[in-house]
C-alpha positions as CSV (number, residue, x, y, z in Angstrom):
1,M,0.0,0.0,0.0
2,A,1.3,3.5,-0.9
3,V,2.4,5.7,2.0
4,P,0.0,8.7,2.2
5,S,1.7,12.1,1.7
6,G,0.9,15.7,2.0
7,T,-2.2,17.7,2.9
8,A,-5.7,17.2,1.5
9,I,-7.9,20.2,1.5
10,V,-11.5,19.8,2.7
11,V,-14.0,22.5,1.9
12,P,-17.5,21.9,3.5
13,V,-20.1,23.7,1.3
14,K,-23.6,24.2,2.4
15,A,-26.3,24.3,-0.3
16,F,-26.3,27.8,-1.6
17,D,-30.0,28.5,-1.2
18,R,-29.6,27.6,2.5
19,A,-26.4,29.6,3.1
20,K,-25.7,32.9,4.8
21,E,-28.9,33.1,6.8
22,R,-27.4,35.6,9.2
23,L,-27.3,38.0,6.3
24,A,-31.1,37.8,5.8
25,G,-31.6,41.4,7.1
26,V,-29.6,42.9,4.3
27,L,-29.7,40.3,1.4
28,D,-32.6,38.3,0.0
29,V,-32.4,34.6,-0.7
30,A,-31.2,35.0,-4.3
31,E,-28.5,37.5,-3.2
32,R,-27.4,35.3,-0.4
33,A,-27.2,32.3,-2.7
34,A,-25.2,34.2,-5.2
35,L,-22.8,35.5,-2.5
36,A,-22.3,32.0,-1.1
37,E,-21.5,30.6,-4.5
38,R,-19.1,33.4,-5.3
39,L,-17.2,32.9,-2.0
40,A,-17.2,29.1,-2.3
41,R,-16.0,29.3,-5.9
42,G,-13.1,31.6,-4.8
43,V,-12.1,29.2,-2.0
44,V,-12.3,26.0,-4.1
45,T,-10.3,27.7,-7.0
46,A,-7.6,28.8,-4.5
47,A,-7.5,25.3,-3.0
48,L,-7.1,23.8,-6.5
49,S,-4.3,26.2,-7.2
50,A,-2.4,24.7,-4.2
51,A,-1.7,21.5,-6.1
52,R,-3.1,19.3,-3.4
53,P,-6.2,17.0,-3.4
54,V,-9.4,19.0,-2.8
55,L,-12.5,17.5,-1.4
56,V,-15.8,19.4,-1.3
57,V,-18.1,18.0,1.4
58,C,-21.8,18.6,0.7
59,D,-25.2,17.2,1.2
60,D,-27.1,18.0,-2.0
61,D,-27.1,17.2,-5.7
62,A,-26.7,20.7,-7.0
63,T,-23.6,21.4,-4.9
64,E,-22.1,18.0,-5.8
65,A,-22.5,18.8,-9.5
66,W,-21.1,22.4,-9.0
67,A,-18.0,21.0,-7.2
68,A,-17.3,18.3,-9.7
69,A,-17.6,20.9,-12.6
70,L,-14.8,22.9,-10.9
71,G,-12.6,19.8,-10.8
72,A,-12.8,19.1,-7.0
73,G,-13.5,15.7,-5.5
74,V,-16.8,15.3,-3.7
75,L,-17.9,13.6,-0.5
76,R,-21.6,13.4,0.3
77,Q,-21.9,13.8,4.0
78,S,-24.4,11.8,6.0
79,G,-24.5,14.0,9.1
80,S,-25.2,17.7,9.3
81,G,-23.0,20.7,10.1
82,L,-19.3,21.5,10.0
83,D,-18.2,19.1,12.7
84,A,-19.8,16.2,10.9
85,A,-18.4,17.3,7.5
86,A,-14.8,17.5,8.9
87,T,-15.1,14.2,10.8
88,E,-16.5,12.3,7.8
89,A,-13.8,13.8,5.5
90,R,-11.1,12.8,7.9
91,T,-12.4,9.2,8.0
92,H,-12.6,9.2,4.2
93,L,-9.0,10.5,3.8
94,Q,-7.5,7.9,6.2
95,G,-4.5,6.3,4.4
96,R,-4.7,8.9,1.6
97,A,-3.2,11.9,3.2
98,Q,-1.0,12.8,6.2
99,R,-3.0,15.9,7.1
100,I,-6.3,17.5,6.3
101,A,-6.9,21.2,6.0
102,V,-10.5,22.1,6.8
103,V,-11.1,25.4,5.0
104,H,-14.3,27.5,5.4
105,A,-16.1,28.1,2.1
106,D,-16.9,31.8,2.9
107,L,-13.4,33.4,3.0
108,A,-13.3,36.9,1.5
109,H,-9.7,36.6,0.3
110,P,-8.7,33.0,-0.1
111,G,-5.7,33.7,-2.4
112,G,-3.2,33.1,0.5
113,L,-4.3,29.5,1.0
114,P,-1.4,27.9,-0.9
115,A,1.2,29.8,1.1
116,L,-0.6,28.9,4.4
117,L,-0.5,25.3,3.5
118,D,3.2,25.4,2.7
119,L,3.7,26.8,6.2
120,A,1.5,24.1,7.7
121,D,3.5,21.4,5.9
122,L,6.5,22.5,8.1
123,S,4.6,21.7,11.3
124,P,3.8,18.1,12.3
125,G,1.1,19.4,14.6
126,A,-1.9,21.6,14.1
127,T,-2.2,24.9,12.3
128,I,-5.1,27.1,13.3
129,V,-6.2,30.3,11.6
130,P,-8.7,32.2,13.9
131,D,-11.2,34.4,12.3
132,H,-10.9,38.2,12.3
133,R,-12.9,38.3,15.6
134,R,-10.5,35.7,17.1
135,D,-13.6,33.7,17.8
136,G,-14.1,31.1,15.1
137,T,-11.7,29.0,13.0
138,T,-11.4,29.7,9.3
139,V,-8.6,27.2,8.5
140,L,-7.7,24.2,10.6
141,V,-4.9,21.8,9.6
142,V,-4.5,18.6,11.7
143,P,-2.9,15.1,11.2
144,V,-5.4,12.9,9.6
145,D,-4.8,10.1,12.1
146,A,-5.2,12.4,15.2
147,P,-8.5,11.8,17.1
148,F,-9.1,15.5,16.9
149,A,-12.6,16.5,18.1
150,F,-13.8,19.2,15.7
151,A,-15.9,21.8,17.5
152,Y,-17.0,24.5,15.1
153,G,-19.4,27.4,15.9
154,P,-18.9,30.4,18.2
155,G,-15.8,30.1,20.3
156,S,-14.3,27.4,18.1
157,F,-10.8,28.9,18.0
158,E,-10.3,28.5,21.7
159,R,-11.9,25.0,21.7
160,H,-9.6,23.9,18.8
161,R,-6.5,25.4,20.5
162,R,-7.4,23.5,23.7
163,E,-8.1,20.3,21.8
164,A,-4.6,20.4,20.2
165,G,-3.2,20.8,23.6
166,R,-5.2,17.9,24.9
167,L,-3.7,15.7,22.2
168,G,-0.2,16.9,22.9
169,V,-0.1,18.5,19.5
170,Q,1.6,21.9,19.6
171,P,-0.6,24.3,17.6
172,V,0.8,27.0,15.3
173,I,-1.6,30.0,15.4
174,V,-1.6,32.1,12.3
175,E,-3.1,35.5,13.0
176,E,-3.4,38.7,11.0
177,S,-3.9,36.7,7.9
178,L,-6.3,37.6,5.0
179,L,-7.6,34.1,5.5
180,A,-9.0,35.2,8.8
181,T,-11.8,37.2,7.1
182,D,-14.9,35.2,6.5
183,I,-18.3,36.6,5.7
184,D,-20.9,35.9,8.4
185,L,-22.5,39.1,9.5
186,P,-23.6,42.3,7.6
187,E,-20.6,44.2,8.8
188,D,-18.3,41.6,7.2
189,L,-19.6,42.5,3.7
190,A,-17.2,45.6,3.6
191,A,-14.3,43.2,3.5
192,L,-15.4,42.1,0.0
193,D,-14.5,45.6,-1.3
194,R,-11.0,45.5,0.2
195,G,-8.2,43.9,-1.9
196,G,-6.1,41.0,-0.8
C-alpha cells in the first residue's frame, strides 16, 4: 500500500440556497445564494491552485455537480453541520493523506491559502487560523490520524486550540492573515471591497 503524503484540502459547502442566513436582514435569498456561490468558488479555486487534493463535502445534488464541474473531489456527508463534515472527510481520507486542512467556504480573500498550506507542511502538529474576531476558526490543519474533536461554531478557535493541547499537538496559530476574514455578518460585507 502506498504511503500517504501531503495535505488534502477539505471544503465543506452548504447548499447555496440555505447559506448565509445571518445576512437575511440585508440580502434576500437569491442574493445570499449568489454570494455564497461566489465565495465558495473563490475558495475552491484557491484550493485547487495549491496543487493538493481538494475534497468538497456537501449534502445536496446541486452542490455536488457544482464542485465536480470545478474539478474538485466530492464527498456526500451523511451527518449535518461543519463538525460532521470535517469528521467524515477525515475518515474518508485515512490512508490517503497525512494531514487534512478544513477550510471555510466563505473566505473573503482565499488567495493566501497555498502559502498557508506550505507553512502548515512544516509543522507536524496543528495549524489554526482564527477568524478576524479571534472567535471562530477559518482554516484548521490537523494530522489525519489524530483523534481531533472538531468543535465549530462560536468560540471554536479556543476549543480547537485546547483540543490540540489535549492531544499533545503543539498548535501553530496564524493570525493577522487575510484568510481570517470570513463573511458571516452584515458588517463583514465591507471586506469584499478590500483587496487581498
